[in-house]
N, C-alpha and C positions, 0 to 999 in steps of 0.2 A: 737460484735460476727462477725459480717461482715468486720471489720476492722481487727481482729485476725488470719481470714481467708485468708485474703488479704496480712496481715505479714508473714504468712505461708508459701505463696506461695513465697513472696520475699526472702525469705532464701534459697540459693542454696541447702544445704542438706539437709534441712527439705523438702524442694519439689521435692525434689531426693526420698524422703522415700515415700511422698505420692503418687507419678506418679508409683512408684515401686509399691507400692500394689495395684491400681488400674490396673495395666497392669497384677500382677497374679493373680485377679481378672477376667479380659478378658479373661484369658488362662483358668482357671479355669472353667468357663461357655463354652467356646468352647468345651473343653475335653468331657462336658456332654453330647454332641451332637453326640458322639463316640457310638453307639450300642454294645450291648452282643451278640455274634452271635448267631444265629438261636431264637433271640423273636421277637413275633407279638407285636408289641407296639402300633398297633391300639386297638387289641383286650383288651390292658393291660388299657389303656386309659378308654373304656368305662364300663371297672369293676370297676375302680378306684371313676367312678360318679355315678354309681348303684345305690349307698345306701344301698347296700347288705351288710352283718355284718362280712362279710369275709375279708372288705376291711377294717379295723379298723385296723388291725395291719398295714398292708402295709400303710394307710395315716397315720399314727404315724409315719415308717420308713420314709416315703417319706417326712416328716417334717424334723426330723432330718438330713438327707441327704444335706437338701438346696432346693428339689424340685425335685429331678433328677431320684428319684425311678420312677415318672410317665413316662419317656422315657426312664426306663431301660437302662439307659446306662455304660459304665464300671466304671462310679463312683457314680452307686446306690446307694452305702452304705455311700457316701460318707465319713466322719472322725468318723461317731458311734462306729467302732470298738476300735478307739483310744480312744475315751470318757468312752467306757466301762471299758476297760484295766486300765486306770487312775482310774476310779471310785471303781476298784477291787483291785488296790494294796494300794489305799487308806485308805479301810477298813481293810485289812490285813496288814496292818503295826502296829497298837497296838497290835495286837494278835502275830505276830512273832518276837521276841525280835533281829533275825539279820537285819530286816527291819528296826525295829524303830533305832537302834543304827545306820544305814544308815543314816536313814532321820535328823541324830543330827551331821552330819559332814561336815556341810557346803555346799558348792558349788560343792567339789569333790565328796559328798555324793548323793546330787540333780541329778549329770551328771549322776552319778550311776542308779539313781533311773528312768529316764527318757530313760535310755539304758534298763533296764526290762520292763517297761512300751512299746516301741517297741517291743520286743521279744514276752512280751504276744498278741500283737496285729494283729501279722501275723497269726496264728491259730485262734484265734478269729473273724478275718477277714474271713479267709476260712469258719470255722464253720457257720458264719452268713450268707457268700454266697451260700453255701448249704441248709440251711435252709429256703432263703427266696424264692429260686427257687422251693421249695419242697413246700412250702407253697401256691407259685404263681399256680404251676402245679394243686395242690390238688382243688384250688377254681376255676380255669380257665383251665379246661382241654383243651389242644392242643395249650394253648398260645407258649410253648417249645415241637418242636420236638423233640422226642426221648432222653430225656434227663435220662441215667442211663449209672450206670458202667459197667453192666454187656455185654448191647448189643452197647453202644456207648459210650467206656471208653476216648475215644480220646478228640471226643464231649463234654463230662461231663467237662473233667479236664479242657478243655480250657476255660468254659463257668467258674468255680468257679477261675483257675489263673487271669483268664483276669478282674474280679471282686476285686480277693485281690491285684493284680497289681494296679485296678485304687484307689481304698481305701489307699495303702501306697501312692503313687503318690499325692491324694490329702492332705494327711499329710506331706508330704515335702512342697507340694506348705504351705502349712499353716504355718511351723517353716522357712520359705523363708522369707515369710511377717514379723513372728516375729524376725529374727535377723537382716533384711536389710531394713524392713518396719516399719508400724506405728500400734501397737494394738496386741492383742494376734492374732497372725495367725489362729490357729484353728478356734478360736470363729468368727473371721472374713471371714472366707469361710461359714460358719454356715450363718452368718446374710447376705452374699451377696444372699444367696439360698433364704432365708425368705424374704426379698424385693423383690427381682425380681419377686417374684410371686403376690405382691399386685396390680401391673396394670392389671394384668389378674383380677382379684376378682373386682377390680372398674368397668371395663369395663362389669362386667356380671349384675351389676347394673345398668349401663345405657343402655344396650341391654334391658334390661328388662323392661326401665322405673320408673326406683322404686331409683326417685333423692331422695324423702323424706327418706325411709329407709336407703341409700347412708348417707344422711346427721347425720340420728341419731348415725349411727354405727362408723360414725367420731367423733360424739363428745363423745361418751362411749370409743372409742381408747383413745381420749386426755386425758381424765377425768383418764383412767385406767394408762399411761403413766406418768401423773402426779402422782399417790398414787404410780408407782413403784420406780420413781423418790425419793420421799420423803422416803419409806420405806428402799432403798437400801442405800441412805445416811444415814438415821437415824445415830445414834451412841448412846451409852452412856459415859462417859468419866468418868474412875476410878481415883482420883487423886494420884500421886505417888511420893515418896519424896526419894532424893536419899541422903545418908548420908556422911560428909567430910572424903576424907582419906589422910592423908600426907606421901608422899613420897620424903624425902630428903628436901630439900626446897621448894615443889611443894604442893600444895593443891588442891585435886581432889573431884568432887561430889559438893552435897550441892543444886542441884538446883531441881528443881520443875517439873514433868511431869503429863502424863496421860496416860491411855491405854484405847483408843476405842473398845469398845464391840458393834460389828454392830449389829442392829434389824434384819437384815436376811443375815446371815452369810451362808446358806445355795445354796442360789441363786434360779435356777431352777430344782437341782438335786431332791427336793422330787417330784417335777410333774413328772419328767422322771421316777422314782421307781413306783409312784403310777399307772402311766398311764400303763406300760410296765405292771403290773400283771393283770390289770382290763381288757384291750384287749383280753386277752386269754380265758375267759371264753367265751364271744360270740363268738371268732373267733374258739374255740372247738365245741362251741355247732352246729355253723352254717354246720360241717362236719357230724353229726348226724341228723340234721334237716329231712334227706330225707332217714330215714332209716326205711326197712319195717317193723321193730317194733314200733307196735303204742306206746307203754308207752315209749321208748328211743324217737322217733321224737317227743313227746309232752313235754317231758322233756327239750328236746334239744329247742324246739323253745321254751319255759319258758324264758330258761337262754339266748337265743340271744333277747327277749323281755326286759327282766329286765335288760339286761346287756350290753346293745348298746348305746352307746353315740348320735345315730343318731336317736334313738325311743322315745329319750326326757323321759323314768323312770326314777322317781324321785330316785328309789332306787341307780341304778348305780352314780346319780352325789350328792349323800348323802354320800354314800361308799367313793365317791373322794375327797369329801371333808375330811371326817376322816382322810383316808390314807393319804394324804399329810399333814395333821398336825402331826400326829404320825410321818412319815417319816422326818417331819421338824427336831421334837425334838432329834428324832434319830440320825441323819445325823450331826447336830451342836452337838451333845456331843460327837458324835465322834471324829471329827475335832477339836473341843475345847482342850480335853484332852491330843489332840497329841502336842499342843504348848506348855504346862508346864509353864503356866504363872509365876505362882507361884515360881517354882524352878528357874527359869531364872532371877526372881525379887532380889530374894535371893542371887544368885551365883553375881547378879552386884551390890550388898549393897543395893537395893530399898526395899521401904514397903510402904503400905497402912496406912496414918495416922488413928491411932487409934485401928489396928490390928496387931498382931503378925506375924512375916512370919513363912510361911511354911501352915499348915493344916488350921489352921485359916482364911490366907487369901485365901488358894486354897477352902473351904468351901463357903467364901465371895465371889468369883468372880463366882463360879459356880450357886449360889442362883440368885446370879444379872444376869447372861447369861439366864437362866430358865424364867426369870420374863419375861426380853426385848422380848425372841425370843417367848412367848405366841402372841404377837403381831404382830411379823414377820410370826408364824404361821397360824395366823387364816385370814393374809391379803392374802397369798401364797393363801391359801382355795378358799378365795374367787373370787382371779384371776382365779383359776384352774374352777370353778363351771361357770365363766363367761360366754361360751354361752348357757348354761343352765335360765342364769338370762336375757340373750337377749332374749332366746326365750319365757319366760314368759310373757315380753311387749306387750301390747297388738301393733298389728299391724305390729309386727317382725317375727310371725309366718306362715308367709302365704306360699306359694309353692315357690315362687322365694327368699325367706329368709332366710335358713335354716341354721341352726346353722355352717355349713360346708362351709359358704359363709361370715363369719367373714372375714376383712379386716386381722385380723392376727389370728393366734390362741393367746390361753393364753398361753401356754410354748411358742412358736414363739414371742410374746409381750415380756417376761421376757428377752430371750436371746438378742434381738434387742435393746431396750434399756440398758441392763448391757453392751452390747460391745460396745454402742456407748457410756454411761460414760464412760468406762474404754479407749475407746482412745481419747475421749475430755482430759480425765486427763493425758494422755501421751502426748498427743500437750502442754497442758498447761506447763507442765512440760518442755519441747521443748522450748516452746516461753520465758517461766520464766528464764530461763538459758542464755538468750541473750537479758535480759530487755527491754522482749513486755509483754504486758499488754494478757494474757492469755482468753479462753473463759470464766473460773468460776472464779465468783468473790470472 
């Protein structure tokens, strides 16, 4: 691997791509220091580290924004609105015939879908910016002075516009990486933010003198990474045979191939879905916990206690596990049906040995996909509740070793490993084209 990295830097065009990617990340991290006007960042940092239930949604958004929400910069939302827009269009594609037809038109159709995604991102970014500011105002009174479109319309509009523009700028930086650098740009942006937070967490353990706990967490992280790599790269290969076709004096086809069905084709999307839903009960409950009505306050306290990840309550984590498993099956089924593998095989003259083309092949592929998805879904569920498992381990539930102090959260770990694998494969392809040995054997 060391030699492969050396070879990558010896090639001028590949070295330029790598350096360009690193420079874009430096620019992104520098822009994260530009604050949103009118925000008291010190008060925000104290609240994020307070352990209150209302901080859950902010910490989740802080993860997806690459750690910049804690500084409340103009890039506080990161590329999350773009991810939301992509997921929405992906789920709407099989429901809207026009979008489904457009997705089948090759590169031109894909470019049009990307354009629609960008258009949808702008209002979503503005809406999310307003939502974040409102939630922060309700959770931390006085953090933003006079945010109101009635009493201070220009100042409030400046906050929304600056956050929306910052999000679109982050997306543009990601696209520059995709076009001129190495890896998927949007994923690289999130990757950089997550990895940048690791030194701070390690320093937290060292400053508390918890060297043994740090060592255990490193072991847990390494083992989890190994499992994620195995599941992410795992696939079931369905053999495919192509019939011979004679055109003039030439014979086409007749070769054998396979369809790779991935064990985990949903990635980290199910965790985002499940976590997005589960953080709302405790967040809403925290708003009513100080109610003057005793019944409402008791109900709110119950919700906060049992549906907050920081409380360590088992109902939250069991529900989280079940929702991740269900969302994995749902998302995989939606994406897999969009691919229309059986129809594509039939048009190309291919068939699965022992099966008739068409409906029989489709039923067989769906059955196989559901069986292997069960393994991926259970693994994703286990990764999702990893902080709870770590908390159960004796010696890791002390005051300085709360679940929020894990080196990388479960969702972040999936993102980091997935992006690293994708980037390594792209470097592998670049090196292979130049007859160099790459990373992956």
